[in-house]
N, C-alpha and C positions, 0 to 999 in steps of 0.2 A: 769510572764505574760503568758497567754495562747495564742496560735496561732490557727487559724481556717482555714479550707478549705471549699470553697463553693461547696456543693454537690447537690444543687438544686436551680434553679432560674426561676422565672416567672417575667419578668421585670415590675417594678412598682406595683407588687402585693405580691410576696412571695420570701423568701430567706431561704435556709436551709444550716446550717453550721455544720461541724463535727470537733471536736478538733484534733489538731496534737500532742496530748500527748498520752502517753501509759496509757490505762485504762483497768481494768478487766471487760470489756464489751463494748457495743456500745452506744455512746451518740450522740444526735442531738439537735441542737437549731434551732427552726423554727420561723421566723417572718413573719406575714401576715398583709397586710393592706386591709381593707374593706371600701368602700365608705359608709358614714353614714350621712344623712342630708346634711349640708353645709360643712362637714369635713370628717374625716376618723377615723376608729377604728384600733388600733394596737393590734394584738394578738401575744403573745409570748408564745411558747410552748417549754418545755424542756423534752426530753425523754432519759431514760437510761435503757438499757437492760443488766442485769448482766450476766456475764459468770462464772458460778460456785460459790462456797462458797465465794471466795475472792471478786467477783463482788457484791454478795448480801451484804456482810459486808461493802464494799466501798459505795454502794448505801444508806444503812442505816446511815452510819457515816457522809455522806455529805448532806443528805436530807434537814435539816433545814438551813444550810448555803447556799445551792443552792436556796431555796425558797427566802431567804432574798436577795441574790445577783441578781437573775433575777427580783425580784420586784423592786429593786433599778435601774437596767438597763432599765426596762420598763419605769419607771418614768422619767429617764434622757432622753431617746429617745423622749418621748412625749413632755417634756419641750423644748427640742431643736427644735422639729418640730413646736411647738407653737411660739417660738421666731422668727423663720424664716418667719412665716406668719403674724406676728404682724407689 
């Protein structure tokens, strides 16, 4: 299981997390909420800046898994928010 540290926060609007794991580079996970019509839009961004050849290799090796993981995470967050408002 990964552990994260909050590195940025705008209450009710934006959250930036950085993993507490050792990586060959720098990673951020950013969640933003934007008002839209009668609801909100959740935007999830994942960024990785590699550090040297090991970082580039790590980034390429984990890219597809990260896309799937963060798409799943996004969906679960949206479903949980919808359930709370229903």
